mmCIF file as gemmi writes it, N, C-alpha and C atoms, coordinates in Angstrom:
data_model
loop_
_atom_site.group_PDB
_atom_site.id
_atom_site.type_symbol
_atom_site.label_atom_id
_atom_site.label_alt_id
_atom_site.label_comp_id
_atom_site.label_asym_id
_atom_site.label_entity_id
_atom_site.label_seq_id
_atom_site.pdbx_PDB_ins_code
_atom_site.Cartn_x
_atom_site.Cartn_y
_atom_site.Cartn_z
_atom_site.occupancy
_atom_site.B_iso_or_equiv
_atom_site.pdbx_formal_charge
_atom_site.auth_seq_id
_atom_site.auth_asym_id
_atom_site.pdbx_PDB_model_num
ATOM 1 N N . UNK Axp A 1 ? 67.604 54.348 82.453 1 0 ? 1 A 1
ATOM 2 C CA . UNK Axp A 1 ? 67.738 55.74 82.863 1 0 ? 1 A 1
ATOM 3 C C . UNK Axp A 1 ? 66.929 55.998 84.135 1 0 ? 1 A 1
ATOM 4 N N . UNK Axp A 2 ? 65.787 55.336 84.263 1 0 ? 2 A 1
ATOM 5 C CA . UNK Axp A 2 ? 64.969 55.537 85.454 1 0 ? 2 A 1
ATOM 6 C C . UNK Axp A 2 ? 65.721 55.127 86.711 1 0 ? 2 A 1
ATOM 7 N N . UNK Axp A 3 ? 66.424 54.003 86.645 1 0 ? 3 A 1
ATOM 8 C CA . UNK Axp A 3 ? 67.164 53.555 87.824 1 0 ? 3 A 1
ATOM 9 C C . UNK Axp A 3 ? 68.291 54.516 88.198 1 0 ? 3 A 1
ATOM 10 N N . UNK Axp A 4 ? 68.918 55.11 87.199 1 0 ? 4 A 1
ATOM 11 C CA . UNK Axp A 4 ? 69.987 56.098 87.44 1 0 ? 4 A 1
ATOM 12 C C . UNK Axp A 4 ? 69.386 57.318 88.134 1 0 ? 4 A 1
ATOM 13 N N . UNK Axp A 5 ? 68.262 57.809 87.632 1 0 ? 5 A 1
ATOM 14 C CA . UNK Axp A 5 ? 67.647 58.989 88.207 1 0 ? 5 A 1
ATOM 15 C C . UNK Axp A 5 ? 67.123 58.717 89.618 1 0 ? 5 A 1
ATOM 16 N N . UNK Axp A 6 ? 66.72 57.478 89.888 1 0 ? 6 A 1
ATOM 17 C CA . UNK Axp A 6 ? 66.297 57.128 91.248 1 0 ? 6 A 1
ATOM 18 C C . UNK Axp A 6 ? 67.451 57.24 92.228 1 0 ? 6 A 1
ATOM 19 N N . UNK Axp A 7 ? 68.662 56.985 91.745 1 0 ? 7 A 1
ATOM 20 C CA . UNK Axp A 7 ? 69.838 56.994 92.63 1 0 ? 7 A 1
ATOM 21 C C . UNK Axp A 7 ? 70.43 58.397 92.746 1 0 ? 7 A 1
ATOM 22 N N . UNK Axp A 8 ? 70.559 59.133 91.637 1 0 ? 8 A 1
ATOM 23 C CA . UNK Axp A 8 ? 71.253 60.433 91.697 1 0 ? 8 A 1
ATOM 24 C C . UNK Axp A 8 ? 70.346 61.61 91.371 1 0 ? 8 A 1
ATOM 25 N N . UNK Axp A 9 ? 69.066 61.347 91.139 1 0 ? 9 A 1
ATOM 26 C CA . UNK Axp A 9 ? 68.149 62.432 90.793 1 0 ? 9 A 1
ATOM 27 C C . UNK Axp A 9 ? 67.819 63.316 91.982 1 0 ? 9 A 1
ATOM 28 N N . UNK Axp A 10 ? 67.159 64.393 91.701 1 0 ? 10 A 1
ATOM 29 C CA . UNK Axp A 10 ? 66.792 65.331 92.754 1 0 ? 10 A 1
ATOM 30 C C . UNK Axp A 10 ? 67.691 66.549 92.755 1 0 ? 10 A 1
ATOM 31 N N . UNK Axp A 11 ? 67.287 67.501 93.535 1 0 ? 11 A 1
ATOM 32 C CA . UNK Axp A 11 ? 67.96 68.8 93.539 1 0 ? 11 A 1
ATOM 33 C C . UNK Axp A 11 ? 69.346 68.753 94.227 1 0 ? 11 A 1
ATOM 34 N N . UNK Axp A 12 ? 69.535 67.876 95.2 1 0 ? 12 A 1
ATOM 35 C CA . UNK Axp A 12 ? 70.698 67.996 96.064 1 0 ? 12 A 1
ATOM 36 C C . UNK Axp A 12 ? 71.764 66.917 95.909 1 0 ? 12 A 1
ATOM 37 N N . UNK Axp A 13 ? 71.418 65.745 95.384 1 0 ? 13 A 1
ATOM 38 C CA . UNK Axp A 13 ? 72.387 64.635 95.429 1 0 ? 13 A 1
ATOM 39 C C . UNK Axp A 13 ? 73.668 64.905 94.643 1 0 ? 13 A 1
ATOM 40 N N . UNK Axp A 14 ? 73.556 65.448 93.452 1 0 ? 14 A 1
ATOM 41 C CA . UNK Axp A 14 ? 74.757 65.757 92.684 1 0 ? 14 A 1
ATOM 42 C C . UNK Axp A 14 ? 75.59 66.813 93.403 1 0 ? 14 A 1
ATOM 43 N N . UNK Axp A 15 ? 74.937 67.779 94.025 1 0 ? 15 A 1
ATOM 44 C CA . UNK Axp A 15 ? 75.653 68.824 94.748 1 0 ? 15 A 1
ATOM 45 C C . UNK Axp A 15 ? 76.394 68.221 95.941 1 0 ? 15 A 1
ATOM 46 N N . UNK Axp A 16 ? 75.749 67.323 96.658 1 0 ? 16 A 1
ATOM 47 C CA . UNK Axp A 16 ? 76.392 66.648 97.797 1 0 ? 16 A 1
ATOM 48 C C . UNK Axp A 16 ? 77.596 65.842 97.311 1 0 ? 16 A 1
ATOM 49 N N . UNK Axp A 17 ? 77.396 65.079 96.236 1 0 ? 17 A 1
ATOM 50 C CA . UNK Axp A 17 ? 78.511 64.277 95.705 1 0 ? 17 A 1
ATOM 51 C C . UNK Axp A 17 ? 79.662 65.167 95.231 1 0 ? 17 A 1
ATOM 52 N N . UNK Axp A 18 ? 79.331 66.313 94.663 1 0 ? 18 A 1
ATOM 53 C CA . UNK Axp A 18 ? 80.368 67.261 94.216 1 0 ? 18 A 1
ATOM 54 C C . UNK Axp A 18 ? 81.238 67.69 95.402 1 0 ? 18 A 1
ATOM 55 N N . UNK Axp A 19 ? 80.597 68.021 96.511 1 0 ? 19 A 1
ATOM 56 C CA . UNK Axp A 19 ? 81.348 68.491 97.678 1 0 ? 19 A 1
ATOM 57 C C . UNK Axp A 19 ? 82.11 67.375 98.394 1 0 ? 19 A 1
ATOM 58 N N . UNK Axp A 20 ? 81.655 66.154 98.253 1 0 ? 20 A 1
ATOM 59 C CA . UNK Axp A 20 ? 82.325 65.025 98.913 1 0 ? 20 A 1
ATOM 60 C C . UNK Axp A 20 ? 83.494 64.472 98.114 1 0 ? 20 A 1
ATOM 61 N N . UNK Axp A 21 ? 83.581 64.819 96.832 1 0 ? 21 A 1
ATOM 62 C CA . UNK Axp A 21 ? 84.631 64.222 96.004 1 0 ? 21 A 1
ATOM 63 C C . UNK Axp A 21 ? 86.013 64.603 96.534 1 0 ? 21 A 1
ATOM 64 N N . UNK Axp A 22 ? 86.755 63.57 96.875 1 0 ? 22 A 1
ATOM 65 C CA . UNK Axp A 22 ? 88.113 63.79 97.38 1 0 ? 22 A 1
ATOM 66 C C . UNK Axp A 22 ? 88.179 64.343 98.794 1 0 ? 22 A 1
ATOM 67 N N . UNK Axp A 23 ? 87.047 64.378 99.496 1 0 ? 23 A 1
ATOM 68 C CA . UNK Axp A 23 ? 87.02 64.941 100.832 1 0 ? 23 A 1
ATOM 69 C C . UNK Axp A 23 ? 86.337 63.993 101.801 1 0 ? 23 A 1
ATOM 70 N N . UNK Axp A 24 ? 86.675 64.142 103.049 1 0 ? 24 A 1
ATOM 71 C CA . UNK Axp A 24 ? 85.943 63.515 104.149 1 0 ? 24 A 1
ATOM 72 C C . UNK Axp A 24 ? 85.382 64.661 104.953 1 0 ? 24 A 1
ATOM 73 N N . UNK Axp A 25 ? 84.056 64.728 105.033 1 0 ? 25 A 1
ATOM 74 C CA . UNK Axp A 25 ? 83.403 65.884 105.677 1 0 ? 25 A 1
ATOM 75 C C . UNK Axp A 25 ? 82.415 65.432 106.742 1 0 ? 25 A 1
ATOM 76 N N . UNK Axp A 26 ? 82.32 66.242 107.761 1 0 ? 26 A 1
ATOM 77 C CA . UNK Axp A 26 ? 81.303 66.032 108.77 1 0 ? 26 A 1
ATOM 78 C C . UNK Axp A 26 ? 80.012 66.738 108.308 1 0 ? 26 A 1
ATOM 79 N N . UNK Axp A 27 ? 78.919 66.389 108.953 1 0 ? 27 A 1
ATOM 80 C CA . UNK Axp A 27 ? 77.609 66.923 108.558 1 0 ? 27 A 1
ATOM 81 C C . UNK Axp A 27 ? 77.62 68.449 108.533 1 0 ? 27 A 1
ATOM 82 N N . UNK Axp A 28 ? 78.137 69.053 109.585 1 0 ? 28 A 1
ATOM 83 C CA . UNK Axp A 28 ? 78.156 70.516 109.668 1 0 ? 28 A 1
ATOM 84 C C . UNK Axp A 28 ? 78.991 71.17 108.582 1 0 ? 28 A 1
ATOM 85 N N . UNK Axp A 29 ? 80.087 70.522 108.196 1 0 ? 29 A 1
ATOM 86 C CA . UNK Axp A 29 ? 80.903 71.039 107.117 1 0 ? 29 A 1
ATOM 87 C C . UNK Axp A 29 ? 80.165 70.993 105.787 1 0 ? 29 A 1
ATOM 88 N N . UNK Axp A 30 ? 79.461 69.892 105.561 1 0 ? 30 A 1
ATOM 89 C CA . UNK Axp A 30 ? 78.643 69.788 104.334 1 0 ? 30 A 1
ATOM 90 C C . UNK Axp A 30 ? 77.558 70.843 104.331 1 0 ? 30 A 1
ATOM 91 N N . UNK Axp A 31 ? 76.905 71.018 105.47 1 0 ? 31 A 1
ATOM 92 C CA . UNK Axp A 31 ? 75.828 72.001 105.585 1 0 ? 31 A 1
ATOM 93 C C . UNK Axp A 31 ? 76.347 73.409 105.26 1 0 ? 31 A 1
ATOM 94 N N . UNK Axp A 32 ? 77.528 73.745 105.739 1 0 ? 32 A 1
ATOM 95 C CA . UNK Axp A 32 ? 78.107 75.053 105.443 1 0 ? 32 A 1
ATOM 96 C C . UNK Axp A 32 ? 78.407 75.23 103.963 1 0 ? 32 A 1
ATOM 97 N N . UNK Axp A 33 ? 78.793 74.166 103.295 1 0 ? 33 A 1
ATOM 98 C CA . UNK Axp A 33 ? 79.118 74.247 101.874 1 0 ? 33 A 1
ATOM 99 C C . UNK Axp A 33 ? 77.86 74.309 101.012 1 0 ? 33 A 1
ATOM 100 N N . UNK Axp A 34 ? 76.733 73.847 101.565 1 0 ? 34 A 1
ATOM 101 C CA . UNK Axp A 34 ? 75.464 73.864 100.832 1 0 ? 34 A 1
ATOM 102 C C . UNK Axp A 34 ? 74.44 74.618 101.696 1 0 ? 34 A 1
ATOM 103 N N . UNK Axp A 35 ? 74.567 75.934 101.793 1 0 ? 35 A 1
ATOM 104 C CA . UNK Axp A 35 ? 73.779 76.691 102.771 1 0 ? 35 A 1
ATOM 105 C C . UNK Axp A 35 ? 72.271 76.67 102.556 1 0 ? 35 A 1
ATOM 106 N N . UNK Axp A 36 ? 71.797 76.44 101.34 1 0 ? 36 A 1
ATOM 107 C CA . UNK Axp A 36 ? 70.356 76.526 101.092 1 0 ? 36 A 1
ATOM 108 C C . UNK Axp A 36 ? 69.614 75.212 101.369 1 0 ? 36 A 1
ATOM 109 N N . UNK Axp A 37 ? 70.345 74.143 101.665 1 0 ? 37 A 1
ATOM 110 C CA . UNK Axp A 37 ? 69.691 72.874 101.967 1 0 ? 37 A 1
ATOM 111 C C . UNK Axp A 37 ? 69.313 72.853 103.45 1 0 ? 37 A 1
ATOM 112 N N . UNK Axp A 38 ? 68.137 72.31 103.743 1 0 ? 38 A 1
ATOM 113 C CA . UNK Axp A 38 ? 67.732 72.203 105.142 1 0 ? 38 A 1
ATOM 114 C C . UNK Axp A 38 ? 68.446 71.023 105.775 1 0 ? 38 A 1
ATOM 115 N N . UNK Axp A 39 ? 68.498 71.055 107.098 1 0 ? 39 A 1
ATOM 116 C CA . UNK Axp A 39 ? 69.122 69.969 107.825 1 0 ? 39 A 1
ATOM 117 C C . UNK Axp A 39 ? 68.4 68.65 107.548 1 0 ? 39 A 1
ATOM 118 N N . UNK Axp A 40 ? 67.08 68.71 107.534 1 0 ? 40 A 1
ATOM 119 C CA . UNK Axp A 40 ? 66.246 67.526 107.285 1 0 ? 40 A 1
ATOM 120 C C . UNK Axp A 40 ? 66.532 66.945 105.901 1 0 ? 40 A 1
ATOM 121 N N . UNK Axp A 41 ? 66.608 67.8 104.889 1 0 ? 41 A 1
ATOM 122 C CA . UNK Axp A 41 ? 66.852 67.342 103.534 1 0 ? 41 A 1
ATOM 123 C C . UNK Axp A 41 ? 68.249 66.782 103.369 1 0 ? 41 A 1
ATOM 124 N N . UNK Axp A 42 ? 69.252 67.432 103.997 1 0 ? 42 A 1
ATOM 125 C CA . UNK Axp A 42 ? 70.61 66.927 103.912 1 0 ? 42 A 1
ATOM 126 C C . UNK Axp A 42 ? 70.695 65.544 104.537 1 0 ? 42 A 1
ATOM 127 N N . UNK Axp A 43 ? 70.068 65.38 105.687 1 0 ? 43 A 1
ATOM 128 C CA . UNK Axp A 43 ? 70.034 64.075 106.356 1 0 ? 43 A 1
ATOM 129 C C . UNK Axp A 43 ? 69.393 63.018 105.454 1 0 ? 43 A 1
ATOM 130 N N . UNK Axp A 44 ? 68.258 63.355 104.879 1 0 ? 44 A 1
ATOM 131 C CA . UNK Axp A 44 ? 67.54 62.417 104.018 1 0 ? 44 A 1
ATOM 132 C C . UNK Axp A 44 ? 68.365 62.033 102.801 1 0 ? 44 A 1
ATOM 133 N N . UNK Axp A 45 ? 68.962 63.024 102.152 1 0 ? 45 A 1
ATOM 134 C CA . UNK Axp A 45 ? 69.737 62.764 100.937 1 0 ? 45 A 1
ATOM 135 C C . UNK Axp A 45 ? 70.993 61.946 101.257 1 0 ? 45 A 1
ATOM 136 N N . UNK Axp A 46 ? 71.652 62.229 102.382 1 0 ? 46 A 1
ATOM 137 C CA . UNK Axp A 46 ? 72.836 61.454 102.786 1 0 ? 46 A 1
ATOM 138 C C . UNK Axp A 46 ? 72.444 60.014 103.059 1 0 ? 46 A 1
ATOM 139 N N . UNK Axp A 47 ? 71.309 59.805 103.711 1 0 ? 47 A 1
ATOM 140 C CA . UNK Axp A 47 ? 70.846 58.422 103.991 1 0 ? 47 A 1
ATOM 141 C C . UNK Axp A 47 ? 70.604 57.666 102.695 1 0 ? 47 A 1
ATOM 142 N N . UNK Axp A 48 ? 69.958 58.335 101.726 1 0 ? 48 A 1
ATOM 143 C CA . UNK Axp A 48 ? 69.675 57.684 100.453 1 0 ? 48 A 1
ATOM 144 C C . UNK Axp A 48 ? 70.96 57.38 99.695 1 0 ? 48 A 1
ATOM 145 N N . UNK Axp A 49 ? 71.897 58.33 99.698 1 0 ? 49 A 1
ATOM 146 C CA . UNK Axp A 49 ? 73.175 58.107 99.016 1 0 ? 49 A 1
ATOM 147 C C . UNK Axp A 49 ? 73.956 56.98 99.678 1 0 ? 49 A 1
ATOM 148 N N . UNK Axp A 50 ? 73.892 56.913 101.006 1 0 ? 50 A 1
ATOM 149 C CA . UNK Axp A 50 ? 74.551 55.813 101.728 1 0 ? 50 A 1
ATOM 150 C C . UNK Axp A 50 ? 73.877 54.485 101.387 1 0 ? 50 A 1
ATOM 151 N N . UNK Axp A 51 ? 72.561 54.459 101.401 1 0 ? 51 A 1
ATOM 152 C CA . UNK Axp A 51 ? 71.825 53.245 101.07 1 0 ? 51 A 1
ATOM 153 C C . UNK Axp A 51 ? 72.173 52.722 99.675 1 0 ? 51 A 1
ATOM 154 N N . UNK Axp A 52 ? 72.373 53.651 98.743 1 0 ? 52 A 1
ATOM 155 C CA . UNK Axp A 52 ? 72.666 53.28 97.368 1 0 ? 52 A 1
ATOM 156 C C . UNK Axp A 52 ? 74.16 53.059 97.099 1 0 ? 52 A 1
ATOM 157 N N . UNK Axp A 53 ? 74.982 53.15 98.145 1 0 ? 53 A 1
ATOM 158 C CA . UNK Axp A 53 ? 76.401 52.85 98.013 1 0 ? 53 A 1
ATOM 159 C C . UNK Axp A 53 ? 77.261 53.958 97.448 1 0 ? 53 A 1
ATOM 160 N N . UNK Axp A 54 ? 76.73 55.193 97.405 1 0 ? 54 A 1
ATOM 161 C CA . UNK Axp A 54 ? 77.492 56.312 96.844 1 0 ? 54 A 1
ATOM 162 C C . UNK Axp A 54 ? 78.21 57.125 97.912 1 0 ? 54 A 1
ATOM 163 N N . UNK Axp A 55 ? 77.819 56.95 99.163 1 0 ? 55 A 1
ATOM 164 C CA . UNK Axp A 55 ? 78.428 57.68 100.256 1 0 ? 55 A 1
ATOM 165 C C . UNK Axp A 55 ? 78.713 56.688 101.397 1 0 ? 55 A 1
ATOM 166 N N . UNK Axp A 56 ? 79.882 56.828 101.999 1 0 ? 56 A 1
ATOM 167 C CA . UNK Axp A 56 ? 80.235 56.017 103.162 1 0 ? 56 A 1
ATOM 168 C C . UNK Axp A 56 ? 80.097 56.891 104.392 1 0 ? 56 A 1
ATOM 169 N N . UNK Axp A 57 ? 79.398 56.379 105.372 1 0 ? 57 A 1
ATOM 170 C CA . UNK Axp A 57 ? 79.194 57.083 106.659 1 0 ? 57 A 1
ATOM 171 C C . UNK Axp A 57 ? 80 56.333 107.712 1 0 ? 57 A 1
ATOM 172 N N . UNK Axp A 58 ? 80.863 57.063 108.4 1 0 ? 58 A 1
ATOM 173 C CA . UNK Axp A 58 ? 81.672 56.471 109.462 1 0 ? 58 A 1
ATOM 174 C C . UNK Axp A 58 ? 81.34 57.145 110.771 1 0 ? 58 A 1
ATOM 175 N N . UNK Axp A 59 ? 80.951 56.347 111.77 1 0 ? 59 A 1
ATOM 176 C CA . UNK Axp A 59 ? 80.644 56.866 113.095 1 0 ? 59 A 1
ATOM 177 C C . UNK Axp A 59 ? 81.762 56.469 114.044 1 0 ? 59 A 1
ATOM 178 N N . UNK Axp A 60 ? 82.316 57.444 114.726 1 0 ? 60 A 1
ATOM 179 C CA . UNK Axp A 60 ? 83.403 57.185 115.683 1 0 ? 60 A 1
ATOM 180 C C . UNK Axp A 60 ? 82.826 57.148 117.082 1 0 ? 60 A 1
ATOM 181 N N . UNK Axp A 61 ? 83.212 56.153 117.884 1 0 ? 61 A 1
ATOM 182 C CA . UNK Axp A 61 ? 82.685 56.034 119.243 1 0 ? 61 A 1
ATOM 183 C C . UNK Axp A 61 ? 83.33 57.022 120.198 1 0 ? 61 A 1
ATOM 184 N N . UNK Axp A 62 ? 82.971 58.263 120.05 1 0 ? 62 A 1
ATOM 185 C CA . UNK Axp A 62 ? 83.495 59.35 120.868 1 0 ? 62 A 1
ATOM 186 C C . UNK Axp A 62 ? 82.336 60.085 121.527 1 0 ? 62 A 1
ATOM 187 N N . UNK Axp A 63 ? 82.661 60.889 122.487 1 0 ? 63 A 1
ATOM 188 C CA . UNK Axp A 63 ? 81.662 61.779 123.09 1 0 ? 63 A 1
ATOM 189 C C . UNK Axp A 63 ? 82.176 63.182 122.926 1 0 ? 63 A 1
ATOM 190 N N . UNK Axp A 64 ? 81.424 64.057 122.224 1 0 ? 64 A 1
ATOM 191 C CA . UNK Axp A 64 ? 80.217 63.752 121.464 1 0 ? 64 A 1
ATOM 192 C C . UNK Axp A 64 ? 80.556 62.92 120.226 1 0 ? 64 A 1
ATOM 193 N N . UNK Axp A 65 ? 79.55 62.22 119.693 1 0 ? 65 A 1
ATOM 194 C CA . UNK Axp A 65 ? 79.8 61.363 118.526 1 0 ? 65 A 1
ATOM 195 C C . UNK Axp A 65 ? 80.313 62.165 117.339 1 0 ? 65 A 1
ATOM 196 N N . UNK Axp A 66 ? 81.22 61.546 116.603 1 0 ? 66 A 1
ATOM 197 C CA . UNK Axp A 66 ? 81.74 62.168 115.4 1 0 ? 66 A 1
ATOM 198 C C . UNK Axp A 66 ? 81.34 61.281 114.218 1 0 ? 66 A 1
ATOM 199 N N . UNK Axp A 67 ? 80.713 61.893 113.221 1 0 ? 67 A 1
ATOM 200 C CA . UNK Axp A 67 ? 80.263 61.173 112.027 1 0 ? 67 A 1
ATOM 201 C C . UNK Axp A 67 ? 80.882 61.87 110.824 1 0 ? 67 A 1
ATOM 202 N N . UNK Axp A 68 ? 81.488 61.066 109.948 1 0 ? 68 A 1
ATOM 203 C CA . UNK Axp A 68 ? 82.109 61.603 108.738 1 0 ? 68 A 1
ATOM 204 C C . UNK Axp A 68 ? 81.515 60.929 107.506 1 0 ? 68 A 1
ATOM 205 N N . UNK Axp A 69 ? 81.473 61.702 106.444 1 0 ? 69 A 1
ATOM 206 C CA . UNK Axp A 69 ? 80.943 61.209 105.154 1 0 ? 69 A 1
ATOM 207 C C . UNK Axp A 69 ? 82.032 61.341 104.11 1 0 ? 69 A 1
ATOM 208 N N . UNK Axp A 70 ? 82.075 60.349 103.223 1 0 ? 70 A 1
ATOM 209 C CA . UNK Axp A 70 ? 83.039 60.402 102.117 1 0 ? 70 A 1
ATOM 210 C C . UNK Axp A 70 ? 82.461 59.661 100.919 1 0 ? 70 A 1
ATOM 211 N N . UNK Axp A 71 ? 83.022 59.953 99.771 1 0 ? 71 A 1
ATOM 212 C CA . UNK Axp A 71 ? 82.582 59.302 98.537 1 0 ? 71 A 1
ATOM 213 C C . UNK Axp A 71 ? 83.079 57.854 98.539 1 0 ? 71 A 1
ATOM 214 N N . UNK Axp A 72 ? 82.42 57.028 97.747 1 0 ? 72 A 1
ATOM 215 C CA . UNK Axp A 72 ? 82.818 55.642 97.56 1 0 ? 72 A 1
ATOM 216 C C . UNK Axp A 72 ? 83.326 55.452 96.136 1 0 ? 72 A 1
ATOM 217 N N . UNK Axp A 73 ? 83.8 54.259 95.832 1 0 ? 73 A 1
ATOM 218 C CA . UNK Axp A 73 ? 84.273 54.005 94.465 1 0 ? 73 A 1
ATOM 219 C C . UNK Axp A 73 ? 83.145 54.202 93.467 1 0 ? 73 A 1
ATOM 220 N N . UNK Axp A 74 ? 81.9 53.897 93.85 1 0 ? 74 A 1
ATOM 221 C CA . UNK Axp A 74 ? 80.765 54.086 92.94 1 0 ? 74 A 1
ATOM 222 C C . UNK Axp A 74 ? 80.576 55.568 92.608 1 0 ? 74 A 1
ATOM 223 N N . UNK Axp A 75 ? 80.621 56.411 93.624 1 0 ? 75 A 1
ATOM 224 C CA . UNK Axp A 75 ? 80.445 57.852 93.352 1 0 ? 75 A 1
ATOM 225 C C . UNK Axp A 75 ? 81.682 58.419 92.671 1 0 ? 75 A 1
ATOM 226 N N . UNK Axp A 76 ? 82.855 57.843 92.936 1 0 ? 76 A 1
ATOM 227 C CA . UNK Axp A 76 ? 84.069 58.292 92.259 1 0 ? 76 A 1
ATOM 228 C C . UNK Axp A 76 ? 83.962 58.06 90.752 1 0 ? 76 A 1
ATOM 229 N N . UNK Axp A 77 ? 83.235 57.024 90.349 1 0 ? 77 A 1
ATOM 230 C CA . UNK Axp A 77 ? 83.015 56.758 88.938 1 0 ? 77 A 1
ATOM 231 C C . UNK Axp A 77 ? 82.173 57.863 88.281 1 0 ? 77 A 1
ATOM 232 N N . UNK Axp A 78 ? 81.403 58.579 89.087 1 0 ? 78 A 1
ATOM 233 C CA . UNK Axp A 78 ? 80.57 59.67 88.569 1 0 ? 78 A 1
ATOM 234 C C . UNK Axp A 78 ? 81.327 60.979 88.411 1 0 ? 78 A 1
ATOM 235 N N . UNK Axp A 79 ? 82.536 61.07 88.925 1 0 ? 79 A 1
ATOM 236 C CA . UNK Axp A 79 ? 83.294 62.336 88.9 1 0 ? 79 A 1
ATOM 237 C C . UNK Axp A 79 ? 83.393 62.946 87.505 1 0 ? 79 A 1
ATOM 238 N N . UNK Axp A 80 ? 83.761 62.183 86.481 1 0 ? 80 A 1
ATOM 239 C CA . UNK Axp A 80 ? 83.83 62.8 85.148 1 0 ? 80 A 1
ATOM 240 C C . UNK Axp A 80 ? 82.481 63.378 84.693 1 0 ? 80 A 1
ATOM 241 N N . UNK Axp A 81 ? 81.415 62.711 85.036 1 0 ? 81 A 1
ATOM 242 C CA . UNK Axp A 81 ? 80.079 63.185 84.645 1 0 ? 81 A 1
ATOM 243 C C . UNK Axp A 81 ? 79.741 64.478 85.407 1 0 ? 81 A 1
ATOM 244 N N . UNK Axp A 82 ? 80.046 64.47 86.713 1 0 ? 82 A 1
ATOM 245 C CA . UNK Axp A 82 ? 79.795 65.668 87.515 1 0 ? 82 A 1
ATOM 246 C C . UNK Axp A 82 ? 80.642 66.828 87.003 1 0 ? 82 A 1
ATOM 247 N N . UNK Axp A 83 ? 81.884 66.562 86.649 1 0 ? 83 A 1
ATOM 248 C CA . UNK Axp A 83 ? 82.763 67.61 86.091 1 0 ? 83 A 1
ATOM 249 C C . UNK Axp A 83 ? 82.177 68.157 84.791 1 0 ? 83 A 1
ATOM 250 N N . UNK Axp A 84 ? 81.673 67.262 83.934 1 0 ? 84 A 1
ATOM 251 C CA . UNK Axp A 84 ? 81.077 67.726 82.678 1 0 ? 84 A 1
ATOM 252 C C . UNK Axp A 84 ? 79.843 68.594 82.934 1 0 ? 84 A 1
ATOM 253 N N . UNK Axp A 85 ? 79.027 68.206 83.927 1 0 ? 85 A 1
ATOM 254 C CA . UNK Axp A 85 ? 77.854 69.007 84.266 1 0 ? 85 A 1
ATOM 255 C C . UNK Axp A 85 ? 78.26 70.393 84.778 1 0 ? 85 A 1
ATOM 256 N N . UNK Axp A 86 ? 79.32 70.441 85.605 1 0 ? 86 A 1
ATOM 257 C CA . UNK Axp A 86 ? 79.802 71.728 86.103 1 0 ? 86 A 1
ATOM 258 C C . UNK Axp A 86 ? 80.305 72.605 84.96 1 0 ? 86 A 1
ATOM 259 N N . UNK Axp A 87 ? 81.079 72.006 84.063 1 0 ? 87 A 1
ATOM 260 C CA . UNK Axp A 87 ? 81.592 72.753 82.903 1 0 ? 87 A 1
ATOM 261 C C . UNK Axp A 87 ? 80.432 73.271 82.044 1 0 ? 87 A 1
ATOM 262 N N . UNK Axp A 88 ? 79.442 72.419 81.813 1 0 ? 88 A 1
ATOM 263 C CA . UNK Axp A 88 ? 78.28 72.811 81.016 1 0 ? 88 A 1
ATOM 264 C C . UNK Axp A 88 ? 77.549 73.969 81.688 1 0 ? 88 A 1
ATOM 265 N N . UNK Axp A 89 ? 77.357 73.871 83.002 1 0 ? 89 A 1
ATOM 266 C CA . UNK Axp A 89 ? 76.691 74.951 83.727 1 0 ? 89 A 1
ATOM 267 C C . UNK Axp A 89 ? 77.437 76.266 83.666 1 0 ? 89 A 1
ATOM 268 N N . UNK Axp A 90 ? 78.762 76.211 83.768 1 0 ? 90 A 1
ATOM 269 C CA . UNK Axp A 90 ? 79.56 77.428 83.676 1 0 ? 90 A 1
ATOM 270 C C . UNK Axp A 90 ? 79.469 78.048 82.289 1 0 ? 90 A 1
ATOM 271 N N . UNK Axp A 91 ? 79.463 77.214 81.246 1 0 ? 91 A 1
ATOM 272 C CA . UNK Axp A 91 ? 79.314 77.728 79.882 1 0 ? 91 A 1
ATOM 273 C C . UNK Axp A 91 ? 77.944 78.368 79.687 1 0 ? 91 A 1
ATOM 274 N N . UNK Axp A 92 ? 76.91 77.728 80.216 1 0 ? 92 A 1
ATOM 275 C CA . UNK Axp A 92 ? 75.561 78.286 80.083 1 0 ? 92 A 1
ATOM 276 C C . UNK Axp A 92 ? 75.444 79.629 80.806 1 0 ? 92 A 1
ATOM 277 N N . UNK Axp A 93 ? 76.059 79.71 81.968 1 0 ? 93 A 1
ATOM 278 C CA . UNK Axp A 93 ? 76.062 80.959 82.739 1 0 ? 93 A 1
ATOM 279 C C . UNK Axp A 93 ? 76.781 82.049 81.971 1 0 ? 93 A 1
ATOM 280 N N . UNK Axp A 94 ? 77.933 81.719 81.408 1 0 ? 94 A 1
ATOM 281 C CA . UNK Axp A 94 ? 78.718 82.696 80.653 1 0 ? 94 A 1
ATOM 282 C C . UNK Axp A 94 ? 77.949 83.156 79.42 1 0 ? 94 A 1
ATOM 283 N N . UNK Axp A 95 ? 77.315 82.234 78.726 1 0 ? 95 A 1
ATOM 284 C CA . UNK Axp A 95 ? 76.55 82.598 77.519 1 0 ? 95 A 1
ATOM 285 C C . UNK Axp A 95 ? 75.331 83.438 77.851 1 0 ? 95 A 1
ATOM 286 N N . UNK Axp A 96 ? 74.717 83.198 78.987 1 0 ? 96 A 1
ATOM 287 C CA . UNK Axp A 96 ? 73.53 83.971 79.334 1 0 ? 96 A 1
ATOM 288 C C . UNK Axp A 96 ? 73.875 85.404 79.729 1 0 ? 96 A 1
ATOM 289 N N . UNK Axp A 97 ? 75.145 85.653 80.081 1 0 ? 97 A 1
ATOM 290 C CA . UNK Axp A 97 ? 75.593 87.006 80.425 1 0 ? 97 A 1
ATOM 291 C C . UNK Axp A 97 ? 75.91 87.831 79.207 1 0 ? 97 A 1
ATOM 292 N N . UNK Axp A 98 ? 76.048 87.172 78.049 1 0 ? 98 A 1
ATOM 293 C CA . UNK Axp A 98 ? 76.385 87.91 76.821 1 0 ? 98 A 1
ATOM 294 C C . UNK Axp A 98 ? 75.228 88.694 76.307 1 0 ? 98 A 1
């Protein structure tokens, strides 16, 4: 469990993976979808996710440079778990409103 938490733990990684599922996004697009994350933290988390094989970073040799991020097969395996977490969160929110 410790090794799993080292890879996907923290406040932002699951949120980043949620937004990347089925999408190819540039840094600015991700930042807009996660407005409360700082630029520094988003950069750090993306680097860690890339290092751990959960995010693919593609740099295009253009001016200005274009960089895109997308999920990998490893992070795609986490989709059902992320979906269950989202469902659980929605149920908890609904129950707390009662």
